[in-house]
TITILUM-864575 format. One record per residue: residue in three letters; x, z, y of N, C-alpha, C, CB in turn. Coordinates in steps of 0.1 Angstrom, whole numbers, plus 5000, padded with zeros to 4 digits. Atoms other than C-alpha are relative to their C-alpha. Glycine has a CB too. Example, Ala and Ser with C-alpha at 12.3 -4.5 7.8 and 13.67 -1.06 7.14 Angstrom:
<nodes>
ALA500950004988512350784955500950005012499050125000/SER499150004989513750714989499250085011500449865005/
</nodes>
This chain:
<nodes>
MET500349935013583171264910499850175000501449974991/ASN499849874999583271614923498150005004501550045014/PHE501449984998579271554933499449974984499349885015/ILE500449965011578971474898500050084993500149954997/LYS500249905004580371764886498650095002501050055004/MET500849894995578271984904498850014997500050015010/ASN501050005004575371814896500050034983499549875004/ASN500450005017575971824858500050135000501149914987/LYS500049865001576972204862498550115003501050035009/ILE501249944996573372244881498949974988499649955014/LEU500650025012571872074852500250064984500249885001/THR499449895014573472264823499550105005501750044995/GLU500549824997572772624842498549974998500450095021/ALA501550004999569172474846499349994991499649935006/LYS500450035014568672384812500550144991500949864996/THR500249875008569872714802499150115001500950065000/LEU501149934994567372924825499149984990499449955013/PHE500850055008564872704808499650014984500349925002/ASN500249965012565372764776500350144995500649924993/GLU500249825000565873124781498950034998500350095012/GLY501249984997562473124797499049964987499849925013/ILE500650005008561172984767499950094988500149934999/GLU500249905010562073234742499750085002500850044995/PHE500849874993560873514762498249924997500650045023/LEU501150015006557573304760499350004987499749935005/LYS500549985015557773294725499850164994501249934990/ARG499949875006558573664720498650075009501750085002/GLY500649944991555373724749500850095008499050064995/GLU499149964990557873854772500049915014501450004994/LEU500350094989556473704803500450075012498649965001/ASP499250014988558073904829501649955001499950135006/PHE499150075003561473804817499949845002500350034989/ALA500450174995560273424814499649985012498849934994/GLU500150084983558873404847501350045008498450065010/LYS498950024987562173514865500849924993501050135008/LYS499550104999563973274845499649845002500550024992/PHE500650134993561772964853500050035013498449974995/SER499950024987561873074888501249985004499450095006/ASN498350094996565473074890500449854998501150064989/CYS499350145002565472734875498949945004500749944985/LEU500750094987562672594899501050015011498650065005/ILE499350024988565272694925500949865003500950115000/LEU499150095000568172464911498949834993501650084989/LEU500950165000565172174902498850045006499649924982/PRO501350004989562472214930498749934990500449885017/TYR500950145004560071914914499950004982501149825006/SER500150005018560671994875498450074994501550134992/LEU501249945005557071964859499850104987499349894998/PRO500349905008557972144829499250135004501250044996/VAL499949854995559372434846498850045010501550035008/ILE501049944992556272454872498750024993499749935011/HIS500949995013553972374843499850174991500949904988/ASN499949905011555272704824499950135010501649994990/LEU500449904994555272924856498750005002500750025010/ILE501350024999551772804862498850084992499849884999/SER500949935008550672934832500350144995499849924990/ILE499549915000552473254832499050065008501250005003/TYR500549954986550673304868498350054991500049845016/ILE501349985005547373224851499950144993499649894990/ASN500349935011547873454817500350145007500749964985/THR499749844994548973764838499450045014501650035002/ASN500549974989546573694863500550075020499450074992/GLN498349964986549373694893498849855011502949894989/ARG500750064992546273504915500749955013498950075003/LYS498950024991548673504945501249915001500450095000/LYS499050045003551373364929499849844997500650084991/LEU500950125000549473074916499549915012498750044994/GLU500350054984548273014952501049925010499850145009/GLU498850014987551473004968501149854991501350215002/ILE499350105005553272764938499249825004500250044983/LEU500750124998550172504945500249935009498950005001/LYS499950044986550472514982501349905004500150135007/ASP498250064999554472444979500349874993501450114993/LYS499450135005554172174957498849875000500750034983/ILE501450085002551071994968500449855004498650075011/LYS498950205004553571644971499349964984502750024997/LEU499850065013552771664934498450025000501150074988/SER501649945006548771754935499349904988498850015014/LYS500750105010548171414916500350034984500649855003/GLU499249995019550071564883499650114994501950024998/LYS501049925007548371694857500550144998499749944987/GLU499149845000550472034855499450035012502050015000/ILE500449984987549472044892498550044996500349875011/MET501549975002545871994883499650084991499449914998/TYR500249885009545972224853499850155009501450004989/GLY499849894993546772494880498950005008501250015007/LEU501150014989544172364906498450084992499949805004/ALA501149995008541372384879500150144998500149924987/TYR499949845003542172784872499850045016501750054993/TYR500049894985542472884910499249935002501250035013/ASN501150024997539172674912499050134997499749874994/TYR500649895015537972914884500250145010501350014979/PHE499849884990539273214903499550045010500849995004/GLU500649924986538073194934498549945006501349985013/GLY501150054996534873064924499449895001500050015007/ASN500550144997534472724929499849914984501249915012/PHE499650025019533472654894499349834996498750174988/ILE500350124998531672344901501749875000499050025017/ASN498950034995535172204916500750014986500350085012/SER499049945011536972364886499549944985500050195001/ILE500250105014534972164859500349895004498649984993/LYS499750154999535371844877501749975000499349945015/ILE498850015001539271904878500350004985500750095007/CYS499549995016539271984838499449884992499550154991/GLU500950095006536771664831501749915001498349965009/GLN499250134997540071454844501250034994500349975015/ILE499050005009542771614822500050074985500850065007/ILE500749955019540871764788500849884992497849974996/HIS499650105011542171444769501550035002499649825001/PHE498550004999545971544776500050074988500850065014/PRO500349895009546871724743500250135004500749984990/GLN499549894999548871994757499150095009501349985005/PHE500749924997546172104777498550024996500150005009/LYS501150065006543172024758499250164998500349894985/ASP500349875002542672384742500050075011500750074990/SER500049904991543072584772499149935007501450055008/ILE501350004991541072374797498949984994500149935010/GLU501449995004537972364771499850154997499649914986/ASP500549824995538172784771499549975015501650145000/LEU500550034986538072664808498949985006500549935003/MET501050065000535472464807498550124996500349874990/ALA500849895004533472714786499850155015500950064984/SER500049874983534073014816499349975007501150015011/ASN501050064985532672774844498950004993500349835009/TYR501550034998529372674824499650135000499249914988/ARG500449884998529173064820499850055010500650054996/LYS500449994991529573124849499349945012500750035001/LYS500850104996527172874859498450034992500749844996/LYS501049975008524773014837499349894987499150045010/LEU500150125010524972684812500450064988501049885003/PHE498949915011525572904782500049954985499650184999/LEU499650115008524772614759500749934998499749955000/ASP498850134999526972344772501650154995500049905025/ALA498649935008529772694764500250004989500150125001/LEU499650005011528772774732499949894988499550094997/LYS499550125007528772374720501950014999499549865011/ILE498849985003532372384731500750094989500350015009/TYR499449875013532972724712500349974984498850134998/LYS500550095014531272574683501049904993498649915005/LYS499750155004533072294683501750044997499649865016/LYS498549985006536472444682500050094989500950065011/LEU500249895012535372734654499949924988498550105001/ARG499850115014535072404632500949974998499449884998/LYS498550055006538372314637501150144995501049895016/ASN499049935001539872604639499250175001501349945012/LYS500949914999538372974628501250125001498850004988/ASN498849934994540473154654498950165004500849895017/TYR500549904996539873504663499650015014500750094996/LEU500150004984539873434700498749925004501449945007/ILE501450044998536873194695498650084996499949874994/TYR501449905009534773444675499550115010500550104984/TYR500149894986535873674706499149975009501250015008/ASN501050054986534273474730498549964998500649845006/ILE501649995007530873414711499750105001499749994986/GLY501049894996530373714710500150065011500050094993/CYS500249894991531073844745499449885007501350105008/LEU500950114991528773494756498550054992500749774998/PHE501849965007525773654732499750145006499850034979/ALA500049834994526474044748499549945013501750105002/GLU501050064984525473834783499150014998500049865007/LEU501250045004522673714769499350114993500249904992/GLY500949895002521474034758499549994989499150015009/LYS500649995013521473944722501250064989499349844996/THR498649895004523674244707500450004987499950165002/LYS499949975011523074224671501349844997498450024992/THR499650145002524273844671501649985008498649895008/SER499250024993527173964695500950034989500050065012/PHE499749965006527874214674500249974986499750055004/TYR499450105012528673974642501249905001498949904996/TYR498550054995530973774661501050075004499949935011/LEU498649894999533074054673500350054986499850155011/SER499749965014533174174637501149884990498450024992/LYS499150095001534473824629501249975003499649955001/SER499049974991536773854654501050084997499550045009/ASN499149885004537974184642500150024987499550115005/GLU498849965016538674134604501149865003498849974978/LEU498950115002540973804616501350055009499349845005/LYS499349964997542574004639499450155005500649915007/ASN501249834998541574424641500950065007499450134984/ASN499949924993543874524662500249955015500950084994/ASN500350004982542874374695498850065005499949875005/TYR501049874996541474624718498949975009500850105007/SER501350054991539074424736498949994993500249855006/THR501350055006537174274708499550174993500349854986/LEU500549855002537174704696499350045012501250114999/TRP500649944988535974784730498849905000501050015016/ASN501250055004533274544727499350054989500249904998/LEU501049945010531874634698499850164999500449954985/SER500649874993531774984708498749975008501050085010/LEU501450054992529274844732498749984996500149895005/CYS500850065014527574644705499450154999501049934985/SER500249895011527574974684498850125009501850104995/LEU500649894989526375194715498249975003501149975016/LYS501150074998523474964723499149994988500449865005/LEU501349965015521975004686499950104997500149954985/LYS499949865008522275344682500550054989499050024998/ARG498949955007525275374665500950035002500449964994/PHE498749934998526775654677501150024995499950085002/GLU498349925003529275794657501249894998500150114984/SER498850135001530775434652500549985014499549844994/GLY500250104989530175354686500950105008498349965005/PHE498949914995531975634699501550044999499650094997/LEU499050025012534575674677501049845007498949964982/LEU499450154994535275254688500450055017498449845000/HIS499750014982535075374727501250065005498850095009/GLU498549934993538475564728500749854998501050174988/TYR498750114992540075194727499849955015500249854991/ARG499750014989538975204760501249985011499650065002/TRP499050024993542375304772500949904999500550104999/LYS499350075003543975034752500149865003500050014993/LYS500750164999541974714762501149945011498249995008/LYS499050054990544074484785499850005011500349895000/ASP500750014987541874474814499350175002498749865000/LYS500549895001541074854812500450065018500750084985/PRO500050004990539774984845501150125011498850005001/GLU499349884993541975304847500750084992499150085008/THR499649945013544375494828500250184998501449934997/LYS500749875001544275824815500850155009499850044983/LYS499549934991545076134835500550124995499150025009/PHE499349885002546576464833500550004989499450125002/THR499550045013548576334804501050104996500449865000/SER499549905005550776644806499850134998500750015004/ILE500949915009548176864790499849914990498650075005/PRO500850055013547276794755498549985000500350104989/GLU501350024998543976664746499950094981499549795004/PRO500049955012542676874715499949904987498950095001/ASN500250085011542276764677498649984998500750054987/ASN502050025004538376874673499450155009499650024975/LEU500549874996536177144685500850144998498750014994/GLN499149875000537977404671500950085007500650004994/ASP499349964990540477404691500050065014500449925000/ILE500149974982539177434723499150184997498549835012/ILE500449914999537477784711500550085009499950034990/ASN499349924989537778024741500949955010500650094995/LYS499050064993540077814753499549955015500549884990/LYS500150054991540677704787499949855003500650055004/ILE500150155000539577304794499849975012498949944992/LEU499850104987540077064824498949904993501949925003/ILE500550145004537376774819499949945012498649994992/TRP499750104983538076474846498649894999501949875000/ASP500850135002535476204853500749905000499049985009/GLU500050195000536075814847498949925003500349944985/GLN500350124999534575514854498949995012499549964986/GLY500449994984531575544882498650105003499649825006/LEU501249854995529075774901499450034984498249945015/GLY501549965010526175744877500750014986498549865000/ASP499649955014528375734844500150155003501649944994/THR500149875001529176084858499350094999500350035003/LEU501449925004525876224862499849984990498949985006/GLN500850005009524476084836500750114987499749844996/PHE499149925011527676224810500250225002501949915003/SER500049874999527776544827499450094991499550035010/ARG500949915013525176674799500750054992499049934989/PHE498850015009528076654778500850185004501049845005/VAL499049865002529976934792499150114999501050045013/ILE500749925005527077164794500250034982498749965004/ASP500349975018526677094753501750104998500049784986/LEU498749904999530677234755499850124999500849995011/LEU500049905000529777544764499750094987499450015008/LYS500249965011528677644730501550064994499249884994/TYR498849955010532677674722500850045011500849874990/SER499049914991534077784755499350015016501649925001/LYS500549944990532977964790501149945012499950174997/GLN498750024987536277844808499749835001502150054994/LEU499550144999535677494817499749955015499149904989/THR499850074984536277334849500449835002501350095007/PHE500050155003535476974857499749955010499349934990/VAL500250054988536676784880499649844999501350035007/VAL501350145003534576444895500549995018497650074994/ASN499550054990535076254926499250045014500149864997/SER500249944987534676384960498249995003500949915013/LYS501650014997531276224963499150074994499449884997/LEU500849955008529776444938500250124994499849934992/SER499649875002531676754937498850095008501650015005/GLU501049874995528976914957498450024997500050005014/ILE501350025007526076764942500050094988499949854995/LEU498949925013527676904908500150174998501849975004/LYS499549935006528177224914499350114995500850025005/ASN501049875009525277414901499549934990498850095009/LEU500050075015525477194869499750134991501549934995/HIS500349895005526077544850500250115011500850024988/LYS499049864995527277924864501049974996499850154996/ASN498449975008530077884835500849895000500150054984/ILE498850154998531377534849500450015016499249794996/TYR499349994985533877534877499949845003501750075000/VAL499750125000533277194893500649985016498649904996/THR499350044987535477054920500649835001501350115002/ASN499850114999537176744932501250004999499549945009/TYR498550025007540476614924501150045017500249794992/GLU499549954989541376684963500450185002498949965009/ASP500349834999540777104957500850034981497550045001/LEU500150005010542077074920501350065000499549904993/ILE498849965001544477334912500550044988500250085007/ILE499549995016546477284879500350114995500949934997/GLU499449865005546777594860500449974991499450124997/SER498950015016547777634826498649984993501450184993/PHE500950035006544977484811501049974991498949915005/ASP499450025014545177464773499449884996499750114988/TYR500350185005543377114769499549945011499049954987/GLN500550074988542076824791499149914987501349915013/ILE501250085007539076594779499849915005498950044998/PRO500650094991538176274796498450044995500549844999/LEU501549955004534276304800499449924995499250045009/TYR500450125009533775964781499950014983501149895004/SER499349995014535476134751498850104997501850064999/LEU500749895007532876424747498949974992499550095009/PRO501050035011530276244727500950004986499149855003/LYS499450015009532976174703500250164993501149915004/TYR499349885005534576544701498550084994501050095014/LEU501249925002530376694700499549924982498749985017/GLY500750085013529676444669498949925005499250124988/ILE501150054994526676254690499949914989500149955016/LYS500550105010524976074659498449965003500250074985/ASN501150054997521576054668499050015014499550034992/LEU500449944988519276064700499650134996498849935007/GLU500349844995517876424691501450065005499550094987/ASP498649904994521876514699500149985015501749954992/ILE499550034988521276364734498950155007499649815005/ASN500749904993520076704757499649945012500750135002/PHE500150044983518476644793500350145005498449945007/TYR499949864995519376944817499749975011501350074998/LYS500050014987518076924850500850095010498950005004/LEU499349994987520076954881499450065011500449895004/GLU500849904990518877254907500549965012500150184998/LYS499350034985519577174944499150125008499649825008/SER500649874994519477424966499249995018501550134999/ASN500650044991516977414995500349965015499350065000/ASN499550004987517577235029498949975010501149895000/ASN501050074999515577065056499649885004499550055005/SER499950145003515776715046498549964999500849964987/LEU501050095000512176675044499250015016499150044988/SER500450074992511776655082500649804997500550085012/LEU500050164994513076295078499249924994501449934998/ILE501050065009510376215053498650045008500050064982/LYS501750004996506976125067499150034993499449885003/ASN500649885012504476325054498549914999499750225006/SER501550054999501176095057500649854990499249975023/ASN499950145008501175775029500950024987500749875010/LEU499249985016503275734995501249985009499649874984/ASN498150024993507175765006500949984989500850155008/ILE499050095006509275574984501049974999499949935001/GLY498550035001512975534978500449874990500850144994/VAL499750135005514275214970500849984999499849915003/SER498350044999518075084957499749864991501450154991/TRP499650105011518274724947501349964997499449895003/SER498850045002521474674946501450125003500049895008/GLY499149885001525174854935501349955004500050064985/ASN498250035000528674824933500249834999501050094983/PRO500250165001529274404938501049964993500049925013/ASN499450025011532274464916500349994989500350015001/TYR500249945014530874544890500349894991498450054997/THR499750155007531574254864498649924997500850024984/LEU501250025001527674214858498950005009499750064995/ASP500549974991526574274890498949915008500950035004/ASN500750144993524573934897499049984992501049855000/TYR501549995014522174044865499750125004500250014981/ARG501049894996521774384875499350045015500850104997/SER500550024985521474374914498849925000501049945009/ILE501250085002518374244924499949935017498750124995/PRO500350074983517773994958499350075007499449875001/PHE500849934991516174144985498949945001500650025011/LYS500950054998513873884984498849994991500449915001/LYS500949975009512073984955499450085000500350004991/PHE501249964997510874244973499150065008499850034996/LYS500650034983509174125004498650024991500449815012/ASP501149925003505874174982499950115003499650004991/ILE500849824999505974504977500450065013500750134987/PHE500249974987506974565013499050015007500449945005/LYS501150084993503674395022498850134999499549824991/ILE501049945009501874655004499750155012500750034981/ASN500149914990500074895031499850154994499049945009/GLY500549865002499775285033501550064994498550024989/ILE499149965009503275295016501250005013500149914986/ASN499149984989506375435038501349964987499950205009/PHE498450085012509975265019501050085010500449754999/TYR498549915000513475465022501249884992499750174988/LYS498950075007516475205017501150124996500649885011/LEU499049945008518675374992501549994998499849984991/SER498650085009521475144984501050035009500149814998/GLN498749974993525075254995500449895001500950084995/ASN499450105000525974914989499249885010500149974986/VAL501350074993524474695017500749864999499550075019/ARG499450094999524974315017499249945016500049924985/SER500350064989525374155049499049895001501049965004/GLU500950095000523473855044498850065001500249934990/GLU501449995005520374065037499650115016499750094980/PHE500349924990520574285067498850025011501049985007/LEU500850034988518674105097498550074992500049825005/GLU501450025005515674075068499550094997499949934990/TYR500249885001515574415059499550105014501350044994/ASN499849924989516174555090499250005008500949985006/SER500750034988513274425108498450064991500349815006/LEU501349955001510474585088499550145001499549964990/SER500549824994508374875101500050094992498550025005/ASN500249875007507875075072501350004988498349994992/LEU498749965009511375055058500750075008501049884993/THR499049934987513375315073501649994990499350245005/ASP498950045008517175255064501350164999500649855008/PHE499449914999518975505050501450034991499150084998/SER498950065011522075325030501350065009500049784997/GLU498249954993524775485061500050164996500249995021/LYS499849925006523675835046500750064987499450015002/SER498949955012526276035024499050024981500850205007/LEU500649975013525176054985499750154998501049964988/TYR500849885002524476414992499049995005500550115003/GLU501250024990522476345020499149944991500249895013/ILE501150095007520276124995500050094986500549804997/PHE500349875009520676394970499250105003500950084999/GLN501049904999518676624990498749925006500550135009/ILE501050104992516176355005499249954985500949835011/LEU500750065014515376234965498650104997501250024986/PRO500749925003513376534958498449975006500850125003/LYS500950034990510976464988499449914998500349975012/LEU500850124999509676154978499349994990500749885002/ASP501350035014507076044956500449964991498849895000/LEU500050075011508675794938501549925006498449914996/ILE498450034998512575624934499749874993501350114993/ILE499950125007512275254927501849994999499249865010/SER498350044998516075144917500349904988501250164997/SER499150095005518074854898501250114994500549875012/ASP499649915008520475004878501350025004499949974987/THR498949984990522775194901500050174996499749955018/SER499849844997524075534908498750095007501350015010/ILE500749914999520775654923498949984991499850025011/ILE500549995006519075624897500050114989500149914999/HIS499649885011520875844875500450165011501849924988/LEU500049884990520976094906498550024995500449965020/ALA501549985001516976084907499550064985499249855005/GLY500649985015516876084868500750174997500949834986/ILE499649885004519076404867499150135005501550015005/LEU501249924992516776574897498749984992499849945017/ASN501250015004513876504873499049945008499850114997/VAL501050084989512376274901499849914995500349975014/LYS500550105009509776064891500549835005498250015001/SER499050124997511575684891499249904989501850044996/TYR500450155011510875324877501549915006498049885005/LEU499050054999514175214867499949854997500850074994/LEU500550155000513974804873501649954990499749925020/LEU499150035006515974654844500549884995499850044994/ASN499850135004517974324836499549974984501549995001/TYR500650015010517074194806501750044991499149834999/ASN499350005003520574204794501050145002500149895003/SER499749914988520874534807501450094989498350125007/ASP499149915001523674824802500050074984499850115012/TRP500049945017524174964763499150145002502050044993/ARG500549894999523075294778498350044998500550035011/TRP501750025000519375194781499749924985499349895015/PHE500250065017519675054742499049875006498950134985/ASP500750094995516974794743498650055006499849914989/ASP501049994993514375014753499049975012500250075000/ARG500650144992511474864774499350105012498649864988/LYS500949934994509475184786500950165007498750034987/ASN499849875000510975504784501950004993498550084990/THR498349995000514875644784500450144990500750045019/ILE499549885001516375944767501050095004500050014991/TRP499049874992518676054791498950055011501849935009/TYR500849904988515676124817498850004996500049945016/PRO501249985003512376224809499349945012499750134998/SER500750024990511176144845499849845004500550095010/ILE499450144999512675764845498949894991501749994993/GLN501250095011509675494832501249855004497649995008/ILE499250155003511575124825498749924999501049994983/ILE500750134997510274814840501349924993499749985019/LYS499050085006512374534820499649875001500350044986/GLN500050125003512774204822499549914987501149985002/ASP500150055016511174014790500449835001498150034992/LYS498950094998513073684803501550035001499849945010/PHE498550024991516873614810499949985012500949894998/ASP499850044989517673654841498649985010500849894998/SER500950014993514073664855499050145007499349904993/TRP500549904992512773934877498250024998500649965014/ASN501250054998509173764874498850144994500049854992/ASN500549925003507674014854499850135003500249994992/VAL499549854992508974334868499549985014501850025002/PHE500749994985507674274901498650024997500349865009/LYS501850034999503874174891500150164991499149824989/GLU500449815000503974534873500150075006500550074994/LEU499449894990505674704899498950015010501449955008/VAL500749984989502974584922498650044994500049885010/ILE501749944998499474694902500650154993498349874989/LYS499249834999502175054895499650055008501350025001/LEU500149964987502075064930498750045010500749915005/GLU501349995001498574994935499550154996499549904990/ASP500449875012497675244911499950145008501350024986/LEU499549884995499775514924499150045018501949985000/LYS500750034988498275414960498650105001499649845000/SER501449955003494875504950500350144994499149914990/GLN500049865005495875824932500150115012501350014991/LYS499749914984497675944969498650025004500949895013/
</nodes>
């Protein structure tokens, strides 16, 4: 009798916790829902509805470690559809897209999983670059339900394909159905900027702070931001960098433009760039975060917000300022005979679209066979699987262990820089060093859809893919240009 009472008490408590968890889920309070379901699972360790809700929360909140732990803990239930649901997502997160697709195919017919699993199938197809298969899923869902999220996913798919106008259309439709979705507004900003609609693009760009997967939060929030340029006239202003090193180099020109309104500018940047940018302008004090002294600044402005304040509307509003550098003895590192060319083929592997912008080393093999050229590896990110290949080349000197400041000193001594879309190309560009930018078809917004020249840097010539995800035409053109350059030398 006592045993029955105890069981009834546990069941009653578990039911209460479960129902409370469901209510928190309905309100979108996932942290509280997770706590309720976790406590419920202690009482009912093999309850599939509880496990399913926890797995869903871990997926939606990107708690991959917890997802892995619950799947391992409930391995005895691995044939149950609720566990398979979690395994499908786990394999996707781990990059096992084929396995994820196979699991999806086994459970997609269950009504409670169908919608989510269709989205996951489409995501897997996109990772495998099977874009038509992904689009078929989205279009099929769209015929059933004109949902903002489906429009958003289609918009992002076309953005990945480099179809900017089509992407803008679908993202705009998504925004019409739900105009507070910050991720939609952020992606609309990227489309607008790529289409050179600068005024709306830079205004929408402010939503970068509010999107769900924002890379960072605002700094120096105790210092106010100005409302407009009139606020900062003759005031003490702190400008701080955000995003990557290349972004900081590219947008540093707008700090110089700000001198029209105030000569009291402090620009705080990553320590890798502080010494490089110290000669940005005599009236701009450049420092790093470690050495920054928080004084009585009147206002602070994030670097990426400067175009909005400056009212950048047209290409003609974007100025170029060559960065000067002090002389040093880096010439001794460079061989005097033949052509001397710096090469950077890969960037930060954590960048979302790095598999498009970084170039496999094997693509350069014919380039490195050209006689009469000394090559210098400038890429800071070293792929271990490529090391043995490029380290065996007699005409390639590896500078990847050198600091960015040392590379900065070396670049002007070279005849040419060849780079994918990395910080190296921005460094070469701001130094006005002759460069070839090898650009993917679905390139970042800042290069627009330009195929030869760029407004950002007059010394850079673009060689862009003419087909999605194919470097063939790029390297054919590059070989011709190098042979011509060699003959001139």
